[in-house]
Structures are given as structure tokens and as C-alpha cells.
VOGU-3710 file (C-alpha; in Angstrom, 3 decimals, decimal comma):
1> tghrgwrddv> 7,928/-10,135/16,939  4,348/-10,532/17,760  2,773/-13,948/18,685  3,521/-13,841/22,406  7,044/-12,429/21,709  8,046/-15,510/19,717  10,946/-14,845/17,232  9,835/-14,838/13,762  11,766/-18,024/12,824  9,837/-19,832/15,410
11> vdffhafwpi> 6,472/-18,664/14,082  7,724/-19,357/10,453  8,517/-23,053/11,701  5,039/-23,482/13,076  3,449/-21,960/9,807  5,489/-24,214/7,688  3,583/-27,172/9,071  0,265/-25,587/9,060  -1,244/-27,642/5,914  -3,706/-24,821/4,886
21> lltavlfagf> -0,777/-22,424/4,634  1,536/-24,741/2,635  -1,109/-25,432/-0,053  -3,105/-22,147/-0,070  -2,535/-20,072/-3,298  -4,470/-17,195/-1,905  -4,915/-16,569/1,897  -7,295/-13,441/2,882  -6,492/-12,086/6,212  -9,159/-10,120/7,828
31> dvppavgher> -7,609/-7,204/9,479  -9,502/-5,378/12,281  -7,693/-3,161/14,761  -7,867/-4,583/18,233  -9,803/-1,511/19,522  -12,528/-2,287/16,695  -12,544/-6,074/17,637  -12,877/-5,337/21,216  -15,708/-2,974/20,766  -17,592/-5,638/18,593
41> ignrehdrle> -17,283/-7,981/21,248  -19,515/-5,893/23,492  -20,304/-7,266/26,969  -20,483/-10,816/26,438  -17,891/-12,946/28,362  -14,439/-12,860/26,997  -12,534/-16,016/26,296  -8,911/-16,529/27,310  -7,634/-14,772/23,986  -9,977/-11,686/24,109
51> qeassfherv> -8,825/-11,147/27,707  -5,300/-10,537/26,480  -3,886/-7,068/26,683  -4,407/-4,573/23,939  -0,582/-4,588/23,415  -0,721/-8,288/22,803  -3,587/-8,048/20,019  -1,301/-5,098/18,474  1,861/-7,075/18,266  0,066/-10,029/16,734
61> raayleradr> -1,875/-7,975/14,298  1,623/-6,245/13,222  3,316/-9,233/12,840  0,328/-10,852/10,588  0,502/-7,368/8,512  4,309/-7,748/8,178  3,930/-11,425/6,973  1,468/-9,950/4,413  3,777/-7,702/3,280  6,221/-10,432/2,512
71> earirvvdas> 3,921/-12,917/0,998  2,057/-12,186/-2,113  -0,400/-14,904/-1,638  -1,710/-13,311/1,426  -4,188/-10,459/0,813  -5,260/-8,084/3,832  -9,046/-7,448/3,886  -10,149/-4,218/5,813  -12,684/-5,994/8,172  -13,181/-2,748/10,198
81> vpleevqasi> -15,813/-1,439/7,638  -19,467/-2,838/7,344  -20,205/-6,214/6,500  -21,340/-5,293/3,119  -18,042/-3,508/2,243  -16,063/-6,476/3,497  -18,340/-8,835/1,130  -17,511/-6,385/-1,688  -13,803/-6,572/-1,180  -13,825/-10,269/-0,990
91> rvllddflsa> -15,635/-10,473/-4,314  -12,854/-8,030/-5,754  -10,061/-10,046/-4,341  -11,484/-13,257/-5,772  -12,289/-11,842/-9,097  -8,901/-10,294/-9,485  -7,347/-13,613/-8,304  -9,410/-15,591/-10,886  -8,934/-13,380/-13,821  -5,255/-13,561/-13,493
101> s> -5,212/-17,463/-13,173
//
């Protein structure tokens, strides 16, 4: 139960009405541990979401990773690595997807 403590069925309800997720055959989730994301933000002013406690970000991340485990169309991309590696992972993901189609 991530997403501000909402039950999974409530989150599922909202996702059911999110058109891009309804029609997406492939959905890439860019995963970054909260500590890495916070480090990348640096000293700039934090928005409302970025001001949330790290425990909130850990719960949300865990909820999305659980969803990715349940849904084959969601592929997790490790975005904690340098940009060039993220781009290479996306190319592999798309090549695999397109060759399977």
C-alpha cells in the first residue's frame, strides 16, 4: 500500500481510468531509488512532492515495482545509472519488444 497509504484496489480504480495505461502495450517505468533522486535534485527548490519524507517515496516506489511484477507490459528500467546506460537499456527494451511483435 504505497500511494499515500491508499489501498491497492483504490489505486487500481484510478489506473483503470488512466487512458495511456489502458491502451499501452508497453510501459517503461524508470526506477530510481529515492536517495539517488534526492541527490540528483541537488540544492534547487523542492516542489511539494519532492518535499515528502523518504518513507513516502519508498512506499510509492515499492508499490510501482509490485505492479511491474504483476503486469507483463510494465518494464522497469534502472534509471539510477548514467544517462547513456539508461538510453542503452531503452534501446534493448524496444528492440526486444519490436522483435517479439
